[in-house]
C-alpha positions as CSV (number, residue, x, y, z in Angstrom):
1,M,0.0,0.0,0.0
2,E,2.8,2.4,0.9
3,N,4.7,1.6,-2.3
4,E,1.6,2.4,-4.3
5,I,1.2,5.8,-2.6
6,L,4.9,6.6,-3.3
7,K,4.5,5.5,-6.9
8,Y,1.5,7.7,-7.3
9,L,3.2,10.7,-5.9
10,A,6.3,10.1,-8.1
11,E,4.0,10.0,-11.2
12,Q,2.2,13.1,-10.2
13,A,5.5,15.0,-9.5
14,S,6.9,14.0,-12.9
15,G,3.7,15.2,-14.6
16,V,4.1,18.6,-12.8
17,V,7.8,18.9,-13.9
18,I,6.9,18.1,-17.5
19,A,4.0,20.7,-17.4
20,I,6.3,23.4,-16.0
21,F,8.9,22.6,-18.6
22,L,6.3,22.9,-21.4
23,I,5.0,26.2,-20.0
24,I,8.5,27.7,-19.9
25,C,9.1,26.6,-23.5
26,V,5.8,28.1,-24.7
27,E,6.5,31.3,-22.8
28,A,9.8,31.7,-24.5
29,Q,8.2,31.3,-27.9
30,L,5.6,33.8,-27.0
31,D,8.3,36.3,-26.0
32,D,10.0,35.8,-29.3
33,L,6.7,36.3,-31.2
34,T,6.0,39.5,-29.2
35,G,9.4,40.8,-30.1
36,A,8.9,40.1,-33.7
37,I,5.5,41.9,-33.7
38,I,7.1,44.9,-31.9
39,R,9.8,45.1,-34.6
40,L,7.3,44.9,-37.4
41,T,5.1,47.5,-35.9
42,E,8.1,49.9,-35.4
43,S,9.2,49.3,-39.0
44,L,5.7,50.0,-40.3
45,T,5.4,53.1,-38.2
46,K,8.8,54.4,-39.4
47,E,7.8,53.7,-43.0
48,V,4.4,55.5,-42.7
49,A,6.0,58.5,-41.0
50,R,8.7,58.7,-43.6
51,D,6.3,58.3,-46.5
52,G,3.5,60.3,-45.0
53,Q,4.4,63.3,-47.1
54,D,3.9,61.4,-50.3
55,S,0.2,60.6,-50.3
56,E,0.3,58.9,-53.7
57,K,2.9,56.5,-52.5
58,W,1.0,55.9,-49.3
59,D,-2.2,55.2,-51.2
60,R,-0.4,52.6,-53.4
61,T,1.1,50.9,-50.3
62,N,-2.2,50.9,-48.5
63,L,-3.9,49.3,-51.5
64,K,-1.3,46.6,-51.6
65,I,-1.8,45.9,-47.9
66,C,-5.6,45.7,-48.4
67,A,-5.2,43.4,-51.4
68,M,-3.0,41.1,-49.3
69,A,-5.5,41.0,-46.5
70,T,-8.3,39.8,-48.7
């Protein structure tokens, strides 16, 4: 009986360790994704600010983005 309890506790503990490891891995990937989104947003913002004076170019770029979205 006592061995069964110890076996059960060991199985549960190993499950918890695996879950924590997976959570840490997913968290790291989400951090990388967040960083990529921030870099893309900054690039887009710089591009819009730089080309904001040229409304014709902005319209063409905006149309391309809209076409890609559909």
